[in-house]
N, C-alpha and C positions, 0 to 999 in steps of 0.2 A: 231856360229851356225854350226851344223854338217850337211854336205851335201854329205855324201858317197853314198846315194841312188840317183838314177837319175830320177825316175818317181814320180812326185809330185801328191799326192792325195788331200791335202787340202792346200789352200793358202789364208791367211787373210791379207789384206792390209789396215792398219789404220782403223780398225773397232771399233765401239763404241756400247755399249748397257747399258741401264739404266732401272730399273724397275719403277723409278719415276725420275723427274727432279732433285730432291735433293739427289738421290742415284745412281750415276754413278758406274757401276760395271766393265765395260771394257771401256777403252778410248785410242784411237790411237794405237790399238794392231795390230802388224804385226807378222806373224808366218807362217812357211811352214813345212808341215809334209809329209814324203815320204813313198812310198809303202814298206811294209815289216818291217817298224820300230817297235821297242818296246820303247815306250816313256812314261815317267811319268810327269804329271803336278803337281807341288808341290807348297805348300804355306800354310800359316796359315788359319784357318777357316774364311770364309767371303772374301777371296781375289779375288774370281771370277772363281775358278776352275770349279765348277759345271756349271756355266753359259757358259763357253767356251765349255764344253762337250755337252751341249744342242744345241749350235749353230752348232757344228760339226755334231751332230746327226739329224739336220733338225727339231728340236722341237721348237726352237725360231730362230729369224733372226736378224742380225745386223741392227742397226738403221742408221748407216752411214758407209762409207768405202765400200770395195769390198770383197766378199767371193766367192771363186771358189772351187769346189770339183769335182773330176773325170773329170776335163777339162771343166765343165759347171759353168756358173755364177749362184749363188744361191740367189734368192730373193723371198720373200713371194708371190709377185704378179705373179711370174712364176711357183709357186709350185702347179701345177695342180694335180688332183687325180692320173693321169697316171704317171706323173713325180715323184710324192711323193712315189708311190708304188715301182718304180724302185729304187729310192734313199734309201728307208728304207729297201729294200731287201739287199742292199749292206752293210748296216751298222747295227750292233746290239748294242743297248744301254742297259746296265745293271745298274739299279738304285742302290743306296746305300741301300735303304730300299726295300727289296723284296716284302713286303706287297703292295707297290704301284703298282707293276708290275703284281701281281697275282690276278685274278678276277673271274675265272671260278669255276664251282662246283666240278670238279675233276681235278687231274693232267693230265689225258689223254686229257680232253677237253682243258686244258691250252696249251698243246703241239700242239693240232690239230688246234687251233684258227688261228695262223699265216698262216700256209700252206693253209688252207681253204680260207682265205681272198685273197690269191694270186692265187686262182683258181686251185690248185692241186686236182687231182682226189682222191676219198675216198681211193682207193687202194694204191696210192702212199703215201698219208698221213699216213695211217696205217703202211706202210713199214718204213717211216721215223721216226715215233714215236718209233717203236720197235728198230730201229738201234740207235737212240739217247738215249733212255732209257737204252739200254744195255751199250753204251759207257760211260754213266755217272753213271751207277749202280743205277738206280732209278726205275727199273722194278717193284719192290715191292710197289712203291708209286702210281702207275698209277690210281688206283681206289680210292685213298684217297682224302680228301678235303684239298686244299692247306693251309687254315688258321689254320688247326690243326697240321701242321708239325712243326718240330724244325727249328731254324734259319738256321742251316746248310742245312737241307733238302729243305727249301724254296729257299735258294741261288742256290742249284743244279737245282731245277725246273725252276727258273728264267733264269739261264744260258741255260738250255736245250731248253726253249721256244725261245731263240735267235739262238742257234746253229742249230736248226732244219731247219732253212732257209739258212744255209751255207753262212753267210755274209763274205765279203772280209775284213771288219774292225770290230773289237770288241772294244767298248768303255765302260770302267768300272769306276763307281764312288765309291771310297773307297771300293774296292772289298773284303777285309777281315773284314770289319766292322761287329761286333757281332758274328763272327765265332769262334768256339773253336779251339784249336791247331790242332786237327786231321783234321777238315774241312779246315783249312788254308793250311795244307800240301797237301791235296787233290787238292785244287784249284791251288796251285802253280805248281803241276805236270801237271794239265790240261793246264794251261797257257803256260808252256814250250812246251807241245806237239803242241798246236795251233801255237805258234811262229815258231816252227821248220817246220810246215806245210805251212808257208808263210803268215799267217794272219798278218795284221797290228794291233797292240795292243796299245791302248791308255788308260792310267790309271790316275785318279786324286786321290791323297792321301796326307796325312801329316805324314804317317807312314814310317819313314826313314829306318826301318829294312826291310820293304817290297821292297823298291825301287831297290836295286841291284839284288834282286831275279827275278824281272819281267821286267826290262828295261835296256837299254844301254844309252839312252839319257834322260836328265832331263831339263824341262823348269820350272824355279822357279819364282813365283810371290812374290812381296812384298805386304805390307799391304795397299799400295796406288793403288793396282790393276794393277801395271806395271810389265813387265818382267824384273826381276833383273839379271837373268842369263839363258843361254841356252848352255849346255855343256854336256860332257860325265858324266855319273852318278858317276864314280869313282873319277873324278876330283872334282865334286861338293861336295861330301860327305866329302872330306878332307878339305874343306874351312869352318872351324868352324866360323870364323868371319862373313862371308857372311850369314850363316845359322842363327846366332844369330841376325844379323841386321834385318832380315825379320821375326824375332820372331817365327822361326820354331824349335829352340832348346834353351836350357838354358845353364847355366855355367857348368853343369855336363855332357854335351855332350861329347862323345868319338866316333870318326868316326866308323861307323858300317860296316867295310870292312873285 
C-alpha cells in the first residue's frame, strides 16, 4: 500500500456489502485513501468498483465493518439531513451514465440546483454558474435542454453540476465512457488541472490506457471482489500476469506506458 500522504480521508475496515444474500459484492474489504491522491480503482466488470464508489460517496452504506471519512464514522443511522448536506458538499460523484445525473429542464437550472439546495443566494448562484460555465466552456449550452445534448456535452454539464459546489473530492465512474477522442482529451486536461489544484481524485475504470493519465496509485480488484493489488500505477501496468489473472487483459496485452 502507498502511504506517502499523511491525512487520511477515507478508511474502510473489513467492510462488506451485498445487494442480496446470494450476491456479495464486497467482503472483508480494507482500504485507506489519502488527501490529494489520484487513485484508480481497477477490475473487470462486476468486481465491485461502482459499489465501492457509492459507499465513498455516501449513497449506500456498508452492512458490516467500519467506514470513516473526514475523521467521522459513517453509518446510515447517523446520516442526518444536516450531516448528509455537509458530506455531499465535500464529495462530488460523477456517474458513468450522465443521463442518470441530469434531470432539469435547462442546463442553467441543472447547475443552479445544487447551490440552491445548499442555501446559496440567487446572486451567488448566478455568479458561480457563470464562472463554472466559462471554465468548462459550456456558456452556449446554458439555455439548452440536457437530454438533447451530445454525450460529450452531457458529461461536461454533469461535471459542471458537481464542480460548482467546489468539492474536496471528485469520484468518477468510468469517466471517459462514451466520449469521443476530443472530449476525452478535454476531460484529461481538466482532471490534471483539478489534481494540480489539490483535489482528491478517485476513478473507477477498466480502461488501462486511461489509468497512467489520471492516477498515480491503483487498487486492483479480482473477480471474487477482493483486492488483488494496491500499488503504483507504473508497477501494476507492467505486471502482465497479474492483469491476466484478474481478467482485465488478454494475451495480446502490452504494457501501456
